N, C-alpha and C positions, 0 to 999 in steps of 0.2 A: 554409516549410513550413505553416503554418497557413493562408495565402493561396492554395496549391497542393490543401492538402486541402475548403477551401470552395469555391472551382473544383469539383473533383472531385465536393462531394455538389450545391452548384448543377445539373453538366451529370444529374450519376443522375437528378436531379427532375425534366428539362426531357424527358430521354430515355422514362421513364415515362408523363408525360404527353403526348408524343408517343405513344406504342407504342397508349396507352388512348383517344384519339380514333381512332387512325386505323382499330384495330378497332373502333369502333364507327361508322367515316365510313358506309362503309359500308351499314351497315343504316338511319341517317339520310334516306342520300338515297334507297336504297326504298323508305322510308316514307314522304317527299317525294310523289315520282315516282309512288305510287301510290296518291296521298291521293286527289285529283281525283277517282278513275276510281272509280264503289259498284263492290263487288262483289257479286255474285248470294248469298243465304245459300245454297244449293243446290252451289252450287260450292264455296262453306268446308266445307262438311259432306261433301262426295265427295272435297275437298283434306285434311282432316282423316283421312278413312277411308284415305284411300292412304296418309298420313304416318306413323299407322304400322300393322303388319299383325302378331296376336300369334304368336309362335313357335311350331314343333310340337315338342309332347310328346317327349318320348321315354322309355320305362322305362329306370327305374334300375337298376341290376344293381352283382353284388359281385363284383370285378375277380379276377382270376385267382391273383393274391398271396394272396386270403383267406384266413386260416391257420383262420375258424373258420366255419361257420355259423350265424347270427342265431338268437336264443330267438324273435324274434318280428321281422315289418316286412311291414305292408300301405299301399300307396300307391294304392290303390284303383281297379284296375284298370278299364275300362270296363265288364267280364261281372260284377261283385261288384255283391252284392244283400244289403239288410238280410235276414238272417236269417239267412244264410248261411255265414262266417265271422262278421260279427257281429250279436247276440242280443238284442234290446231288450228291456228291462223289463218282465214282467205286472205289477207293480205298480199297484193304482191310482191310485196317488200320482202317476205318468209317462205316464198313458194320454194326457193332453193333449198331452204334447212329444216335437214330432212331427222325425225326424232323416231324412234321405235321402243317397245318395250321387252326388252331382251336379257340376256345372260351375260356379264359382262366378260370382256377378254378375257382376263384372267378367274378363274371362277375358286372359291374359298369355300362356296354354302352349295352343295347342289340342290338345284330349284328354285334357287332365290333370281330373283328379276328387279330390274329398275326400269325409270325411264332415262335411255339412252342418245347422248345427241350423237349422231353419228358423221356430221359434214362440219369442215374448219371451215372458218374465213366466210362464215356465211352468217344469216339476223336468223332466231328462232323464235319464235311465237306458239306455247298449249296454256290451254287454261282450263282449269275445273270449278266445280260450282262446291258452295258446301254444304254438307248435308242441313247443319241451322248456323246462319247467320250472327253473326258477334256483332252487338249491340253496345258502344261505350259510352257507360252508366257508372255516373259518380257515386251514385246511389249505390250501388252493388257493389258484394266483395268476390267477385269475378275477376279472376289472372285471367290475362291472353297471354298459353302459351305457345310457341310457333317451334316446330323440330324435325330437323329431317338431317338426312346424311348426304355426302357429294363424295366424289370419288375421280379426280383423275387419271385415267388410267397413261396418258398419253403427258403428263404436265398439261404446262401450261403457260404460254409466251403475253398473251394477253386476250382475255375476253372478262366476265363471270356467270354466275353459280350462285345468283340470288332470287327471292322470289320475294313475288308482289303482293300482297294481301289487296286487291281491288275493291273498290269503293262500291256501293249499294248501287245498281242500276248496270252493272258489267255481267250479273247472271242471267240478263234476258237475253242477249247473242254473245255466246262467245266467240263462236266466231269472228265477232269485229277485234277482237282482243288485240291489241298494237304496242306500240312506244309511247300514244298519247293519251291512252285508256286511262283514266283515275285510278289510282290507287290512294291506299292512307296510310300504309307503312310499306316501306321495302328493306331486305334484312335478306343477310348472305355477302360471299368470297368475293371478291373480286381483285385483278389484278390486269397490270402492261408493265412489261419490262419489270423492271424492280421493285414497283411500286406497287404495294398489295395491301387492301386492307378488307376488313368486313361491315360493308354498307350495313346502319341503323339511320334510315331516313325518316321524321315524321310527314303530312301534307295536314296541316291545320288551320280550320277558319276561325276568320276574325270575325266575331258576328254583328260587330258595328257595322262592317262595311261588306263584310261575305266572302272577301279576298279570298283565297289557297295559296298560301305559300308552303315554303318545304323546309324542313329546319332537319339540321344533320346533325348526330350526335356528334360528340366530342370520341377522337378515334384515341386507341390505345397505342403508344407507341413503341410496344413491343410486340407486336402480327410480325412473325416469322415468317419466312418463304414455302417451310414444309407441307401448309396445307393444301399445295399446287403442284410440288413439284419431287414428293416424297411416294405418288404412287399409289399412296394407299384413300383407307375412305376416314374420313373426318366429319365430326357431328359436331352440327351448329343449333345451337340452343338457343332460343329469347325467352324472358321472362318481362310482360310490364304490367304491373298491380295498377288499381284506380289511383292513387297518392300520387304517379305523376315518376315512380323509380321504375327503374329499369334495366335487369342483368343482360349482360352477353356472355357465353362460355361458347367453349372450343371443346370437343373433347371433354366434357363433365368438367372444367378448368376454368373460373372466369379471368374473360380478357378486357373488361372495361365495363361500367357500372354507371349511372347516375340519374338524373329527373329529370323531364322533359323538361320544368320549368326553370329550371338552371344551367344546365349540362349540354344545349344544344346551341347549333349557330346558323343562323345570327339567332339571340337573345329569345324569345318567345312572348315573353312582356312591350309591347310597343313605348316608348317615352311617351312620360306624360307630356311634354312642350316640343316643339317645332318651330320650324323657322318657316314665318308668315313665307305661303311661295306670292301672296300677289304685292306685299312690302318693293318697293321700286328705291335704291338710291337716290337725294337729291340731287340735280342737275347743282349744283353749287358745292358739293362734296367732294373738298380738296383730300386725299386722301397719301399724299405725295409726304414722304417724314422727311425727305432733301429736295431741293433745287438748284439750278443753277446760279454760280452768286453776276448779276445782270450787271456792276460795278466795274468788275472785276477786266483787266482788257491785256493784249498781249504784250510784252516787255518787249525794249526795241531790237537788244541785242539778240532778242530768239530767232534762231535761224533753222527755217523747217525744211529745206533743202540740204541740209548735211545728209552724207550716207551713215548708214548703223556702222560699216567697217569702211576701215582705208587701210593700203597697204604698207605693211610695214616698212621704211627707209631704210630703219636702220640693218635691216637683214641682208646675209651674204650668203651667198652658194658654197654649197658645204661642198672640203675638197675635194669628196671621194662621190661628187656626184658624177656619175656617166649621162653624157648629153647624146654620148651618138652611140647609143642603146634604148631600143623602146621598151616602156616597162611593159607589155602584153607582147607576143610572138605568136604564131601561125604551128598550131600544134603540127610538128612533122612525122609524125607518127598517125596521124587521124589517118581514117581509110573513107572515103565514101561509100553509104551505105547502099548492100544492091538493087536497092528497091526504090533508089531517088529518080524521082523523074522531073527533068531540067525542064521541061517545058511545062508540068507543069509547079515545079518548085525551086526552081528557076539555077540559078549558075552558082553550084554547091562552093564553097568555102567550107575552109578546114577552120574549128573550133581552136576558139584563142585561149592560151593560157602564160601563164605567170613566168616571165624572161629570168631564167637560173644564172642569167650574168649577175641582174639586182640584184641578187640577194647577199647579205652582209655588208650594203654600202647602203647610202643614205637615201639613194635613190635613180631612178633613169629619165631621160625625155628630156624635152625643156624643160628648165628650170624656170618656175614663178616666184617671188617676194610670198609671204604668207602677209594672210591679212591680219590684222586687229582692231579691237574697238576705237571705233573714233570718240575723241572726247569733248569733242563738240559736239555731238549727237544730243541734240535735246528732243527731236521727233512733233509729229504735232500738237501744238495748241490746242489748249479744251477749260474751256471754263471751268473754273475750282466750284466745288457743290458747298451751301452752308443750309442748315436747319431749315424747313418750311415755317414762317411764322404763322401760314394757315392750315397749318396741318391739324386736321380735326380725329385722326386716329384711322382703323381699317374699319372701313363700315360691314356690317351684319346685318341681314334681316330680322328684325324685333322677332321674337319669341312668341308662338300663341300657344294655347292647347290644343292638344292634339286630339280631335275631334273624333279619330282613328282609334285611342286609346281604349285598354281593357285587360283586365286582371282574368288572365287564362284559371280554368281549373282544369287537370293533367285529361282528363278524357272527354269534357263538353264539346272542344272544339275537334272532335276524332271523326269522320264519319265512319256508319256501319259499313263492315266488313263480307261480301255476298261471295265472294270466288276467290283463290288464287291461282298466279300465273306465274312462266319463267316465258320470261322475254328478255332474250340477248343474244351478244357477237360476238364469237370466239375463233381464235385463229389458233383452239387445241379440238378433236376432236374426240368418241369416246370418254365425254363426262357425263356422269352415273349419279342419277338423282334416286336417293329410296329413302323409305318410310316415314311420308310426308304427313305430321301433325301437328292439327293446330287445338288447342283445347285449350280447359280451363285449370286442368290439377297437372300440378308440378309434380307431384306422384304416380300420377298417372305417365308424364311423360319417362321418368324415371325407371319407370318400371319398362316402358319399350324400350330407353336407350338398353336396358342389359340384355334384353329377349331379341335385339338387332348386331346394334355396333357394336358390341360389349365380346359377342360371339366372332365378327368378321374381325376386331381388332386382333383377337388371341389365333382365331386361324390366318391371318396375314401374317401373323410374329411366325408361325410354326414353319408359312409355306418359305418365309425368306431365310430360315435359319436352313431349310432344307435346303435351298439354293446356294446356301452359301455366303447368301448376301444380309443375312442379320447384322448391324451395326455393333454389337456388341456393349460391351460396359461404357466405354467411351465414347462410342456414338451417339448411344444414348445420353452421355452427359453430356456431349455436343449440342444434341438436339435439344434436351429442356434450356441449355442454356440461349439459342439461338432464339426461343420463344420468350426465354424469358431472361433479359441481360444483365439483373441484379444478378445470376447465380453466377457471374463472370466472378463479384468480388468474395463471392465466396469459396468460392471452386480457389482465387487466388491465398486468399487467408488459410483455406487448410493445409494448402501444399506450402507456399513460405513462411507459416509459423511454426511446425513442427521442425522443417529444416533448420532454421535461425535456435530455435529452444535447444536441438540434437549437436548446433554448431558450439551453440554457451556451453551448452554441460559438456561438452567433449573436449573443446581448447578453451575456452573462458574460466575456465580454475585454476590459478597458479595453486601451486604446493607451497604453503611456508615451513621454513625450518623448525625446529619442536623450540622450544625458548629452553635456556639455560635455568634448571630449581635450583638459584642458591641456597633453597632455606633447608634441601637437606642435606646434613655432617656427612655422609658418606659419598654421596653422588658428585657436594662441593668436591673432596678432597681429592675423589678418582679425576675429576676434572683438572683440579688445579695440577696434581701430580702429574698428569699425562701431558697437559700443557706444559710445566716445567722439562720435562723430560725432553720434549719435543724438542723444546727452545735450547736446550741446553746442548743437543745432538749437534744442530743448526747454527751454535752461537762459538760453540768450539775452537774453530780460528777467528772468530772477529774477537775487536779491540773490545775492552770491558770499557766501561765511564770515563779508567785514568789510565786508559793507553793501552796496558797489560793484556798480556791474556786471561783467559777466564780458566781458574785452576777447577778440575771436576772435583764432584766430593768423595770422601773417602768409602771405601768401601764399608766398613763401620756406621756411616754416617746413613750410609743406604741402608745398610739392615734393619735399622735403628723407625727409618721412615718404612720399611714393609711388614715391620713388624709394628707398626702405628695403627698401616691401612686396614691388617686385615685381622676384619674386626666377623664373626658371623651376624648375617642378613636376620634369622629369627630367634637371635638371644636380644630382647628387647636394654638399650641402654638407659639406664637412669642417668639424668642427665644434672651435674649438681651446679651449683657457684661458680664453683671454677670451670668445669667442662661449656658451659653456655658462655662463659668469658672466651676459652680460646676457642670455642667456636666462632664468634662475635668477632674475636684474630683474623682467622681464619679467613671469615668473607670479607674483611677487608682488605685483607693480604692481596688476593684473590683479584678483589675489583682492579684495585691497583695494580696490577701486574699485567690483568686484559686493558683499563684502559689508558693505564699510563707507560705498559709497555718499558716496564723494569727491567733489567739483566734480569736470567733466568736465574743468576747464582745467588744476587743479594734476592728477591722473591724467593729462594731457598732456603737460604741461610735464616729469613726471619720466619720462613715457616717451621723452621726446626725449632726455633727460638719458642714459637709459640704454642707446639705442641710438647715441650719441655714443661715450661711455663705449667 
C-alpha cells in the first residue's frame, strides 16, 4: 500500500510538471521563433492598441423590481456640469481647488465620466442636494445605504476621499459648504503616509443638553494600502440599520462592522455618575503618604565635603607609556579647501588624527593617575522619611448623578440628512469619484454595483493584462493577504504542511527486516542449514571449543542432509507425533545456534541426530 501511494505521488508530480511545461512550451517556441526578427516599434504600438479596446459605457439603471426610489444617485452623465447639480464652495479657502466632470486619464469605459479632483496640495469642497431627505426614524424599517467608487489615478500620499452626509439646513445654500458645515455621518477612505483608514464618523446629539459630539467607529486592523496605491477603482459601501448595526464593505467584501451603541469611540452612552465639579478638597486634608522624620539628626561623622572620586594613590605609570608623543597630531596629508576664506573662516588648521606611534601601547601624552570611588563619600545628608500619621488617602471629588446621562437609541440622536458633500485636502490629483448612491435598499445598491463597479473592475484587469501589468496568481495572493492578514497563516500552513508530510513520507519511514518464521518447517530447515553452512566455511580455520580444528562433515552425511531437505513444496506433509517432535527439536537447536552461538559442527551433529530420530 505504501509503495502504491508513493507511485501515485510520483505520478501526480510528473503529470503536473508535464502540464506546466506543455502550457509554457508554445509561448517559448513563439519567443524563440520571433527572437531573431526585430519588430518595428510602430507595429508594437499598433498591436497594443488593437489588443485592448475600452468597453462602451451603458448608463446604470434600477430594475423593474426595485422597491424604492433612491434618495440620491449620480453617475455623472455627459450633460452634467459643475454648478448644476453639484455646487462648488464659494469660500476663499477652496478657490484654488479645481474640480471637473470629465473622463479619467485612463479610459476603460468609453463615455463614462466622473467627478475629478484636478489639483493637488489644495482644499476642495463641493456639495449636492438630495432628491429626498433621510430622517433617522427608529420606528421605520428603512436602512441607510451609501455607496460610491473612487479611483486614485496617481496614487495617494496624503489626503481624503470621503463623503459627508450634511445635516438638515445645509441644503439651503450649498455654496456656503465648508469644513465647519454640520454633517451627520462622514464615510470613506483617508490616508496620510503609511496610515490608511476608511472613516465612519457619527455626530450624535445628546437629548439632555443638546450637545453634539463625534463618535468614531472602531477601525479594522486589516485596512490595506492597495485602495490608494494600485491606481484602480474601489467600491465603498456603508449600510446602517435602525437597530444601530452598521457594516462597511470595500469591493463588496466586509471590512468591519459593529453597532453604534457599543462599537464607537468614545462610548455613546454617558456614565451614570460623574465627579462633582463643585466639590473642593478640604484645607486640612493631608494626602501625603510619607513625611520627613523631624526627630532625625545628621550623624557627627557625616562629612558632606568628601568628593565622590579620589586619585588612586596606588596607581603607577605603565612602562610603555610614551609621554614624548601626543595622543592626537595634525593630519599632514590634509589640504586646505580651495574656497577657504581666512577673513571669514579664520586661519586654517589641519584636522587632528590619532597618533600612529601611540597604537599598541598603553597611551601617549602626560600621564595622570586614574580616579577611583571615594570610600569616605556619603553625599548630602537628608532626613529619612516615615509613614505620615495624618495621611487620609488620595482625595477625589464625590460622585454625583450625571445630569446629562441618557440611554441612547441608535437613530434618535442623528440629525436628518439633506445633502451630500465632498470636502477634503489632498496631495494627489486625478482622484475620480463616481456612481454616488444614497438609498434605503441594499438590493438596489448591489444592482448598481453590478452595472458599474464590476464592469470597471473587469475592464481594468483586461487593460492591465494587455499592458503586461497583471499581477498574476502570486500577485493576487499577496494582494489578498495584504487586505486580510490572517490569510498569511493559511498560506504558511498550505505550504509547510505538504512539505512536512512529503518529507516524512519519503524519508521518515525506515524499512524493517522481515522476521524469521521458525514455525515453518521448510523455511526453518533452510535457514538453519544455510546458517550452518556459512558458519562452517567461516570457522574451518578457527579452533573448536576444545582447542582443536573443526572437522568437516563427510560427503555421505551431506548427502543425507540434502535428501532430507529436498521436500516438494506442493506435496502436503503429514505430521506424525515423531515428525512434530523432530520439528520441535530442530526449532530448539536453531534457536540455540543463533542465540547461544554454538559451533557449527556441534549444531550440525545435533541436527543430524534429530533428523535420524
